Structures are given as C-alpha cells and as structure tokens.
C-alpha positions as CSV (number, residue, x, y, z in Angstrom):
1,I,0.0,0.0,0.0
2,G,1.8,3.1,-1.2
3,D,5.4,3.1,0.1
4,L,4.5,0.6,2.8
5,S,4.8,-3.2,2.2
6,L,4.4,-6.2,4.4
7,D,5.7,-9.7,3.8
8,T,3.7,-12.1,6.0
9,R,6.0,-15.0,5.2
10,T,9.0,-13.3,6.7
11,S,7.2,-10.9,9.0
12,K,9.1,-8.0,7.4
13,V,7.8,-4.4,6.9
14,M,9.4,-2.2,4.3
15,W,9.0,1.6,4.0
16,Q,10.2,3.2,0.8
17,G,12.3,0.1,0.0
18,Q,14.0,0.1,3.4
19,A,13.4,-2.6,6.1
20,V,11.8,-1.4,9.3
21,S,12.8,-3.0,12.6
22,L,9.6,-3.6,14.6
23,T,8.8,-5.5,17.8
24,A,6.4,-8.4,17.5
25,L,3.5,-6.4,18.8
26,E,4.3,-3.4,16.6
27,Y,4.4,-5.8,13.7
28,K,0.9,-7.1,14.6
29,V,-0.4,-3.5,14.7
30,V,1.0,-2.6,11.3
31,A,-0.2,-5.9,9.8
32,Y,-3.7,-5.3,11.1
33,F,-3.8,-1.9,9.5
34,M,-2.4,-3.3,6.2
35,H,-5.2,-5.9,6.2
36,N,-7.8,-3.1,6.8
37,P,-6.4,-0.2,4.8
38,E,-9.5,2.0,4.5
39,K,-11.0,1.2,7.9
40,V,-10.9,3.4,10.9
41,I,-9.8,1.0,13.7
42,S,-10.8,1.7,17.3
43,R,-8.4,1.4,20.2
44,T,-10.6,-1.4,21.6
45,E,-10.5,-3.3,18.3
46,L,-6.7,-3.1,18.2
47,V,-6.4,-4.2,21.8
48,E,-8.6,-7.2,21.1
49,H,-6.7,-8.1,18.0
50,I,-3.2,-7.8,19.6
51,Y,-3.8,-9.4,22.9
52,K,-6.8,-11.8,22.2
53,Q,-7.4,-11.9,25.9
54,D,-8.6,-9.8,28.8
55,F,-6.5,-6.7,29.0
56,D,-6.7,-3.3,30.8
57,R,-8.6,-1.3,28.3
58,D,-7.7,1.9,30.1
59,S,-4.0,1.4,29.5
60,N,-2.2,3.7,27.0
61,T,-0.4,0.8,25.4
62,I,-2.0,1.3,22.0
63,E,-1.0,5.0,22.0
64,V,2.5,4.0,22.8
65,F,2.6,1.5,19.9
66,I,1.2,4.0,17.5
67,G,3.8,6.6,18.6
68,R,6.7,4.1,18.1
69,I,5.4,3.0,14.7
70,R,5.2,6.7,13.6
71,K,8.8,7.3,14.7
72,K,10.1,4.2,13.0
73,I,8.2,4.5,9.7
74,A,6.8,8.0,9.2
75,P,5.0,10.5,11.4
76,K,1.8,10.5,9.3
77,I,1.7,6.8,8.5
78,I,-1.2,6.3,11.0
79,K,-3.8,9.0,11.1
80,T,-5.7,9.7,14.3
81,V,-9.4,10.0,13.6
82,R,-10.6,12.0,16.6
83,G,-13.2,10.2,18.7
84,L,-13.1,7.0,16.6
85,G,-9.6,5.5,16.4
86,Y,-6.8,5.3,13.8
87,Q,-6.5,4.8,10.1
88,L,-3.6,3.7,7.9
89,N,-2.3,6.6,5.7
90,A,0.3,5.0,3.5
91,E,0.1,7.6,0.6
C-alpha cells in the first residue's frame, strides 16, 4: 500500500524500500492496519486483535505502539481519527 509493504511469510515491513525493525506487537499493529487499509480502527479493536485476551482497556499501550510506529516508519503513516480511532495513511 503506497510506500509501505508487508511480507507475511518473513514478517518484514518495508517503508520506501527500506526494512523497518519492529517488535512483534508493533508488527501485529502494522499488519492489522495493512489488512484493513481503508478502515478506521478503534483502540478497543486493536487491543482485542493484539492481545486476544482480557487486557486493561484503560492502558495507554495502543497510543505508545502508534507513537513508536510513527517514529520508526513515518509521522503521518497512521492518522488519528478523533473520537473514533486510527487509520492507515500510506500515501
């Protein structure tokens, strides 16, 4: 999608032709966005996808992951949709 690519066989993420080093959970977040490119994804949906178990929904873990991904890939790669969640912006 745009300059962002994902190889699910090798679990590699590429941005503008360069490999991006991500943790396992950061990779899960990026992969989920890549599989839902037009969708606005809520914090709750991301938590449920990443952890698949009961998790403290008041934690700021998702915000931390989004911040790290923005630093590692591009500041505007994930757009915040106020009051709704996040959306991939790989243009």
